[in-house]
C-alpha positions in Angstrom: -162.3 -14.1 -48.3 -163.0 -17.7 -47.6 -159.3 -18.4 -47.7 -158.6 -15.7 -45.0 -161.3 -17.2 -42.8 -159.8 -20.7 -43.2 -156.4 -19.4 -42.2 -157.8 -17.7 -39.2 -159.6 -20.8 -38.1 -156.5 -22.9 -38.5 -154.5 -20.4 -36.5 -157.1 -20.3 -33.7 -157.2 -24.1 -33.6 -153.4 -24.3 -33.4 -153.3 -21.7 -30.6 -156.0 -23.5 -28.6 -154.2 -26.8 -29.1 -150.9 -25.3 -27.9 -152.6 -23.8 -24.8 -154.2 -27.2 -24.0 -150.8 -28.9 -24.4 -149.3 -26.3 -22.0 -151.9 -27.3 -19.4 -151.2 -31.0 -19.9 -147.4 -30.5 -19.4 -147.9 -28.4 -16.3 -150.3 -31.0 -14.9 -147.7 -33.7 -15.5 -145.1 -31.7 -13.6 -147.6 -31.0 -10.8 -148.0 -34.7 -10.2 -144.6 -36.1 -10.9 -141.9 -33.4 -11.0 -139.1 -33.8 -8.4 -138.0 -31.3 -5.8 -134.6 -30.4 -7.1 -133.4 -28.2 -4.3 -133.5 -29.0 -0.6 -133.8 -25.2 0.0 -137.3 -25.5 -1.4 -138.2 -28.1 1.3 -136.7 -26.7 4.4 -137.0 -22.9 3.7 -140.5 -22.9 2.2 -142.5 -26.2 2.5 -141.6 -26.6 6.1 -142.6 -23.2 7.4 -145.7 -23.5 5.3 -146.5 -26.8 7.0 -146.1 -24.9 10.3 -148.7 -22.4 9.2 -151.1 -25.1 8.0 -150.5 -27.9 10.4 -148.6 -26.5 13.3 -145.2 -28.2 13.0 -142.2 -28.2 10.8 -138.4 -28.0 10.5 -136.8 -24.6 11.0 -133.7 -23.3 9.3 -131.4 -20.6 10.7 -132.8 -18.2 8.1 -136.1 -18.2 10.0 -134.5 -17.4 13.4 -135.6 -13.9 14.4 -131.9 -13.2 14.9 -131.3 -13.4 11.1 -134.8 -13.1 9.6 -133.9 -13.5 5.9 -137.0 -15.4 4.9 -140.5 -13.8 4.5 -143.7 -15.2 5.9 -145.5 -12.7 3.6 -144.3 -14.9 0.7 -146.1 -17.9 2.2 -149.4 -16.3 3.1 -151.1 -16.8 -0.4 -150.2 -20.5 -0.3 -151.6 -20.8 3.2 -154.9 -19.3 1.9 -154.9 -21.7 -1.1 -154.6 -24.6 1.4 -157.8 -23.7 3.3 -160.2 -25.7 1.1 -158.1 -28.8 1.8 -158.3 -28.1 5.6 -162.0 -27.8 5.4 -162.4 -30.9 3.3 -160.1 -32.8 5.7 -162.6 -32.1 8.5 -165.2 -34.1 6.5 -163.2 -36.9 5.0 -159.9 -38.5 5.9 -157.2 -37.2 3.5 -153.5 -38.1 3.4 -151.5 -35.0 4.2 -149.7 -34.9 0.9 -153.0 -33.7 -0.6 -152.0 -30.2 0.6 -148.7 -30.5 -1.3 -150.2 -31.4 -4.6 -153.1 -29.0 -4.3 -150.8 -26.1 -3.7 -148.7 -27.2 -6.6 -151.7 -27.5 -8.8 -153.5 -24.2 -8.0 -151.0 -21.8 -6.5 -147.7 -22.8 -8.3 -148.4 -24.3 -11.7 -151.9 -22.7 -11.9 -150.5 -19.2 -11.4 -147.6 -19.9 -13.8 -150.0 -21.1 -16.5 -152.0 -17.9 -16.1 -148.7 -16.0 -16.5 -147.7 -18.0 -19.6 -151.1 -17.5 -21.2 -151.0 -13.7 -20.5 -147.6 -13.4 -22.0 -148.7 -15.6 -25.0 -151.6 -13.2 -25.6 -149.3 -10.1 -25.4 -146.7 -11.6 -27.7 -149.5 -12.4 -30.2 -150.6 -8.8 -30.2 -147.2 -7.2 -30.1 -144.9 -9.6 -32.1 -147.4 -11.7 -34.0 -149.3 -15.0 -33.7 -146.4 -17.1 -35.1 -144.0 -15.8 -32.4 -146.7 -16.4 -29.7 -147.2 -20.0 -30.9 -143.5 -20.7 -30.7 -143.4 -19.1 -27.2 -146.1 -21.2 -25.7 -144.8 -24.4 -27.4 -141.2 -23.9 -26.3 -142.3 -22.8 -22.8 -144.4 -25.9 -22.4 -141.7 -28.4 -23.3 -138.7 -26.7 -21.6 -137.3 -28.9 -18.8 -136.3 -25.8 -16.9 -139.9 -24.5 -17.0 -141.2 -27.9 -15.9 -139.5 -27.7 -12.5 -139.0 -24.0 -12.2 -142.8 -23.3 -12.5 -143.8 -25.9 -9.9 -141.2 -25.1 -7.2 -142.2 -23.3 -4.0 -139.4 -20.8 -4.2 -139.3 -17.0 -4.3 -137.3 -17.2 -7.6 -140.2 -19.3 -9.0 -142.6 -16.6 -8.0 -140.3 -14.1 -9.7 -140.4 -16.3 -12.8 -144.2 -16.0 -13.1 -144.2 -12.3 -12.2 -141.6 -11.5 -14.8 -143.8 -13.2 -17.4 -146.8 -11.1 -16.3 -144.7 -7.9 -16.2 -143.2 -8.6 -19.6 -146.6 -9.1 -21.1 -147.6 -5.5 -20.0 -144.3 -4.1 -21.1 -144.9 -5.4 -24.6 -148.4 -4.0 -24.5 -147.1 -0.6 -23.3 -144.5 -0.3 -26.1 -147.1 -1.4 -28.7 -149.8 1.0 -27.5 -148.6 3.3 -24.7 -151.2 3.3 -21.9 -150.5 4.3 -18.3 -152.4 1.3 -17.0 -150.1 -1.2 -18.9 -147.0 0.5 -17.4 -148.5 0.4 -13.9 -149.4 -3.3 -14.2 -145.8 -3.9 -15.3 -144.5 -2.1 -12.2 -147.0 -4.0 -10.0 -145.8 -7.4 -11.1 -142.1 -6.5 -11.2 -142.6 -5.2 -7.6 -144.5 -8.2 -6.3 -142.0 -10.6 -7.8 -139.1 -8.6 -6.2 -140.6 -7.6 -2.9 -142.6 -10.7 -2.0 -140.4 -13.1 -4.1 -136.8 -12.4 -4.7 -135.4 -8.8 -4.4 -132.8 -9.3 -7.1 -135.6 -9.8 -9.7 -136.2 -6.1 -9.6 -133.0 -5.7 -11.7 -135.0 -7.1 -14.7 -137.2 -3.9 -14.6 -134.3 -1.6 -15.2 -134.5 -1.6 -19.1 -138.2 -0.9 -18.8 -137.5 2.0 -16.4 -135.1 3.6 -18.9 -137.6 3.1 -21.7 -140.2 4.9 -19.8 -137.8 7.8 -19.1 -136.6 8.0 -22.7 -140.1 7.8 -24.2 -141.5 10.5 -22.0 -138.5 12.9 -22.1 -140.5 15.5 -24.0 -143.4 15.3 -21.6 -142.2 15.6 -18.0 -145.8 15.6 -16.8 -146.2 12.0 -17.9 -143.1 11.0 -16.0 -144.3 12.7 -12.9 -147.8 11.1 -13.1 -146.3 7.7 -13.7 -143.7 8.1 -10.9 -146.3 9.1 -8.3 -148.5 6.1 -9.1 -145.6 3.7 -9.4 -144.1 4.8 -6.0 -147.6 4.4 -4.4 -147.7 0.8 -5.6 -144.2 0.0 -4.4 -144.8 1.8 -1.1 -148.0 -0.1 -0.4 -146.4 -3.4 -1.1 -143.4 -2.6 1.0 -145.6 -1.4 3.9 -147.7 -4.6 3.8 -144.7 -6.9 3.8 -143.2 -4.9 6.8 -146.5 -5.3 8.7 -146.8 -9.1 8.0 -143.2 -10.1 8.7 -143.0 -7.8 11.7 -146.1 -9.5 13.1 -144.7 -13.0 12.6 -141.2 -12.2 13.9 -142.5 -9.8 16.6 -139.9 -7.2 15.7 -139.8 -4.4 13.1 -138.0 -5.5 10.0 -137.9 -5.4 6.2 -137.0 -9.0 5.1 -136.0 -8.1 1.4 -133.4 -5.6 2.8 -132.1 -8.4 5.1 -131.8 -10.7 2.1 -129.8 -8.2 0.1 -127.6 -7.3 3.0 -126.8 -11.0 3.6 -126.1 -11.8 0.0 -124.1 -8.7 -0.9 -122.5 -7.6 2.4 -122.2 -10.8 4.3 -119.0 -11.0 6.3 -116.2 -13.5 5.8 -117.5 -17.0 6.5 -121.1 -15.8 6.6 -122.2 -15.1 3.0 -123.7 -17.6 0.5 -120.2 -18.6 -0.7 -119.9 -21.0 2.3 -122.4 -23.2 0.6 -120.1 -23.8 -2.4 -118.7 -22.0 -5.4 -118.9 -22.8 -9.1 -117.2 -21.5 -12.2 -119.1 -19.7 -15.0 -119.4 -22.9 -17.0 -121.8 -24.2 -14.4 -124.6 -21.9 -15.7 -123.8 -22.8 -19.3 -124.2 -26.6 -18.6 -127.3 -25.9 -16.5 -129.0 -23.9 -19.2 -128.2 -26.4 -21.9 -129.7 -29.2 -19.8 -132.8 -27.1 -19.1 -133.3 -25.6 -22.6 -131.1 -27.5 -25.1 -131.6 -26.0 -28.5 -133.9 -23.3 -27.2 -130.9 -21.7 -25.4 -128.9 -21.5 -28.6 -131.9 -19.9 -30.4 -132.3 -17.5 -27.5 -128.7 -16.4 -27.9 -129.3 -15.9 -31.7 -132.4 -13.9 -30.8 -130.4 -11.5 -28.6 -128.0 -10.8 -31.5 -130.9 -10.6 -34.0 -132.7 -8.0 -31.8 -130.2 -5.3 -32.8 -131.0 -5.8 -36.5 -134.8 -5.8 -36.3 -136.8 -2.8 -37.6 -137.2 0.0 -35.2 -140.5 -0.8 -33.3 -139.7 -4.6 -33.1 -136.1 -3.9 -32.1 -137.2 -1.8 -29.1 -139.7 -4.4 -27.9 -137.1 -7.3 -28.0 -134.3 -5.2 -26.6 -136.3 -4.0 -23.6 -138.0 -7.3 -22.8 -135.3 -9.9 -23.7 -131.8 -8.8 -24.7 -131.1 -6.1 -22.0 -132.7 -8.0 -19.1 -130.9 -11.2 -20.0 -127.6 -9.3 -20.3 -128.0 -7.6 -16.9 -129.0 -10.9 -15.1 -126.3 -13.1 -16.6 -123.6 -10.5 -16.1 -124.5 -10.1 -12.4 -125.1 -13.7 -11.5 -122.3 -15.2 -13.5 -119.8 -13.0 -11.6 -121.1 -14.3 -8.2 -119.0 -17.2 -6.8 -122.0 -19.1 -5.3 -124.2 -20.3 -8.2 -127.4 -22.3 -8.0 -129.9 -23.4 -10.7 -132.8 -21.5 -9.1 -130.9 -18.2 -9.4 -131.7 -18.3 -13.1 -135.4 -19.0 -12.8 -136.6 -15.4 -13.2 -135.1 -15.2 -16.8 -136.5 -18.5 -18.0 -139.5 -17.0 -19.8 -137.2 -14.4 -21.3 -135.0 -17.1 -22.7 -138.0 -18.8 -24.3 -139.3 -15.4 -25.7 -135.9 -14.6 -27.2 -135.8 -18.0 -28.9 -139.3 -17.5 -30.2 -138.5 -14.2 -31.7 -135.6 -15.7 -33.6 -137.6 -18.7 -34.8 -140.4 -16.5 -36.0 -138.0 -14.3 -37.9 -136.1 -17.2 -39.4 -139.2 -19.0 -40.6 -140.6 -15.8 -42.1 -137.3 -14.9 -43.8 -136.6 -18.3 -45.1 -140.1 -18.8 -46.3 -139.9 -15.5 -48.2 -136.6 -16.6 -49.8 -138.0 -19.9 -50.9 -141.0 -18.2 -52.5 -138.9 -15.6 -54.3 -136.5 -18.3 -55.6 -139.2 -20.8 -56.7 -142.2 -18.6 -57.3 -144.2 -21.7 -56.1 -146.8 -21.3 -53.3 -147.1 -25.1 -52.9 -143.3 -25.5 -52.5 -143.2 -22.7 -50.0 -146.0 -24.1 -47.9 -144.4 -27.6 -48.1 -141.1 -26.2 -46.8 -142.8 -24.3 -44.0 -144.8 -27.3 -42.8 -141.8 -29.6 -43.1 -139.5 -27.2 -41.1 -142.1 -26.6 -38.4 -143.1 -30.3 -38.0 -139.5 -31.6 -38.1 -138.0 -29.0 -35.7 -141.0 -29.1 -33.3 -140.9 -32.9 -33.2 -137.2 -33.1 -32.6 -137.0 -30.5 -29.8 -140.2 -31.7 -28.2 -138.8 -35.3 -28.1 -135.5 -34.3 -26.6 -137.1 -32.0 -24.1 -139.8 -34.4 -22.9 -137.4 -37.3 -22.7 -135.3 -35.0 -20.4 -138.3 -34.3 -18.2 -139.1 -38.0 -17.9 -135.5 -38.7 -17.1 -135.6 -36.4 -14.1 -138.8 -38.1 -12.9 -137.4 -41.6 -13.3 -134.0 -40.9 -11.8 -134.9 -38.7 -8.9 -138.5 -39.1 -7.9 -137.9 -41.9 -5.3 -138.2 -39.5 -2.3 -141.7 -38.4 -3.3 -142.8 -41.9 -3.9 -141.3 -43.4 -0.8 -142.5 -40.6 1.5 -146.0 -41.0 0.0 -145.9 -44.4 1.7 -144.9 -42.6 4.9 -148.0 -40.4 4.6 -150.2 -43.5 4.7 -148.7 -45.0 7.9 -151.2 -45.7 10.7 -152.2 -42.8 13.0 -150.4 -42.6 16.3 -151.4 -40.9 19.6 -147.8 -40.2 20.6 -145.0 -38.6 18.7 -143.4 -41.1 16.2 -139.9 -40.4 14.8 -139.2 -40.8 11.1 -135.4 -40.6 10.9 -133.0 -39.7 8.1 -129.2 -39.5 8.1 -127.2 -38.9 4.9 -130.5 -38.7 2.9 -131.7 -35.7 4.9 -131.6 -33.4 1.8 -134.0 -35.7 -0.1 -136.8 -35.2 2.4 -139.7 -33.7 0.4 -141.8 -32.0 3.1 -143.6 -32.6 6.4 -146.8 -32.6 4.2 -145.8 -36.3 3.7 -145.9 -37.0 7.4 -149.1 -38.0 9.2 -150.2 -36.1 12.3 -147.9 -36.9 15.3 -145.1 -38.1 13.0 -142.0 -35.9 13.0 -138.8 -35.8 10.9 -135.6 -36.4 13.0 -132.0 -36.4 12.0 -129.4 -38.9 13.1 -125.6 -38.8 12.7 -124.2 -39.1 9.2 -121.2 -37.9 7.2 -122.8 -34.4 6.8 -121.0 -31.9 9.0 -123.0 -28.7 8.2 -125.9 -27.1 10.1 -129.1 -29.1 9.9 -132.5 -27.5 10.4 -134.0 -27.6 13.9 -137.7 -27.7 14.8 -140.2 -24.8 15.0 -141.5 -24.5 18.6 -144.9 -26.3 18.6 -147.4 -24.0 20.2 -151.1 -23.3 20.1 -150.1 -19.8 18.9 -148.4 -19.7 15.5 -146.9 -16.3 16.3 -145.2 -17.7 19.4 -143.7 -20.4 17.1 -142.5 -18.0 14.5 -141.1 -15.4 16.9 -139.3 -17.9 19.1 -135.5 -17.7 19.0 -134.2 -21.3 18.5 -131.2 -22.5 20.4 -127.8 -23.2 18.7 -128.4 -21.6 15.3 -125.7 -20.0 13.3 -125.2 -18.4 9.8 -121.8 -20.1 9.3 -123.1 -23.6 8.4 -121.4 -25.0 11.6 -122.6 -28.4 12.8 -124.8 -28.4 15.9 -125.2 -31.7 17.8 -128.6 -30.5 19.1 -130.1 -31.1 15.7 -129.6 -34.9 15.8 -131.1 -37.6 18.0 -129.9 -41.0 19.1 -130.7 -43.7 16.5 -132.4 -45.8 19.2 -135.2 -43.2 19.3 -136.1 -43.8 15.7 -139.3 -45.7 14.8 -138.8 -45.5 11.0 -135.7 -44.9 9.0 -135.2 -43.7 5.4 -131.9 -44.4 3.7 -130.3 -45.8 0.6 -128.5 -49.1 0.3 -125.1 -47.6 -0.6 -121.9 -48.1 1.5 -122.1 -46.3 4.8 -119.5 -43.9 6.3 -118.5 -46.0 9.3 -116.2 -43.3 10.7 -119.1 -40.8 11.1 -121.3 -43.4 12.8 -123.9 -43.7 10.1 -126.5 -46.5 10.9 -126.3 -49.5 8.6 -129.9 -50.5 8.3 -130.6 -50.7 4.5 -127.9 -53.2 3.7 -125.5 -52.8 0.7 -127.0 -55.6 -1.3 -128.3 -56.1 -4.9 -131.8 -56.4 -3.6 -133.3 -54.4 -0.7 -132.7 -56.0 2.7 -132.8 -54.6 6.2 -130.6 -55.2 9.2 -131.9 -57.3 12.1 -134.7 -55.8 14.0 -135.9 -53.8 11.0 -138.3 -54.5 8.1 -138.3 -52.9 4.6 -141.7 -51.3 3.9 -140.9 -49.8 0.5 -138.0 -49.1 -1.9 -137.7 -47.2 -5.1 -134.7 -46.8 -7.3 -132.8 -43.5 -7.5 -129.7 -42.7 -9.4 -126.4 -43.3 -7.5 -124.5 -40.0 -7.3 -121.3 -42.0 -6.6 -121.9 -44.5 -9.3 -120.3 -44.7 -12.7 -123.3 -43.7 -14.8 -122.5 -42.7 -18.4 -124.2 -42.6 -21.7 -127.6 -41.2 -22.8 -129.3 -42.6 -19.7 -127.9 -39.8 -17.5 -129.6 -37.1 -19.7 -132.7 -38.6 -21.4 -135.3 -41.2 -20.6 -135.0 -44.3 -22.8 -137.8 -47.0 -22.9 -136.5 -50.2 -21.1 -137.2 -52.3 -24.2 -134.5 -50.4 -26.3 -131.9 -49.7 -23.6 -129.8 -52.6 -24.7 -129.4 -51.0 -28.2 -128.1 -47.6 -27.0 -125.3 -46.4 -24.7 -127.3 -46.7 -21.5 -125.3 -47.2 -18.4 -127.0 -45.8 -15.3 -126.1 -46.9 -11.8 -129.1 -47.0 -9.5 -129.4 -47.6 -5.8 -132.4 -48.3 -3.6 -134.1 -45.5 -1.6 -136.0 -47.3 1.2 -138.3 -46.9 4.1 -137.7 -49.3 7.0 -139.7 -49.9 10.2 -138.3 -50.9 13.5 -139.7 -54.4 14.2 -140.5 -53.8 17.8 -143.4 -51.5 16.9 
């Protein structure tokens, strides 16, 4: 009896330690993780800045003519920002406090809640060992470190899929109508308010509900009525919210699907680039390394598990992953964020395999040796060695992302602390436009402006600044298009710039790019300009090779390993006449 209590105590202590580790990893990504996709900046942080502070850049997707982005998605984040607004009336806060507060509470905070909920359900349905592997692998996965903190609909879908999956597991274990309805609610919220395509992940659960209730049609009818009520209420609310902001009746999720699936030639997502299938393979290996291979093994293993366990894994992991990858791998336009909704399922599938492998191999060792001590020694050695290796590789990958790509966040944090101005002050970017983090890094009366560069696509414009937010969101901007065609209205003359952010790489003289941050070994500005701050960022045109492109290596040992990373300077310069 004492031995059983001791084991339970050790198990509880391990679980609490892993949950604390999860919080620490998410806190790190809150403070330091990069913005990996400019779509996050211009399609979500910028309109959110409009709602919170009254100004921001506007993409063509927010023009009422196209209306394929939802303001309903942004409302919860606006609500979360209100305490910062109230505090800002009492003390002087840099504007980036909004950015990090929203990351902490609404993005990573919500995702931690979802991870913990799924952890608890896995523990109940698949066992504590599987749950421990899940929360550990989820905490260290590089993909989760940036997927969970991103202000993107697919990131909301990621968290909602975790929550929905937790209730699916509970329902299969102990069928209760409430569990099924919670699953429907979270699948629906992630799909309607986040990304419509995430609803596809609910298909296996839907078939399971039908199959398990086939002999009791009354149960299906009762479930269907309640489920449709949930979906209908959510749909009605998003119609009301977005129709209010756009001042026209519309259903944004339908617009999104129509654009992505039925877009005409030269109008669909393919105009932003196409990639082969191998793009997703490389991407998933970078974001999950060995966990991806274990997840694949878990999918194959699921068909051989005993009946009850097999159903749980097939419905929550194998079938949803198969549906998602078959659909998105076949699309020509591929992006990392398109895979966010399946990230928790990849981790769960890997955890199922690890738990099975450890249990099976431990049983084999015990049957071969008849030694409890040797069996325990094997189990501890395997767990410690595997966990240490995969954690080391994963955390070094996360730190590598921060070191190589965090310069925009650091440099624009300096912009946020520039002195207040009574008139509009222009902070300009050219070829580095896509590295701008958000207008939450601009003080009041500072505005982001674009100048000519080698980029020949459509740049964002500006939301109309008005005392009425609804007037800003319903205004139809000039010269917008959905064909990524360049518009000269989106750039200003360089002479109008007060500050300029650029790198010190060679300029494209033919396109008229300004040469302000000179191409020198050390940061130096052209005449009439002063360097305020520079940080290193990996040079995409450089000849980087070796381990330094993939993993962070301490500076003291870089000379002993193949570490060849070409950096350039990412700098903020100020016009001297100010």
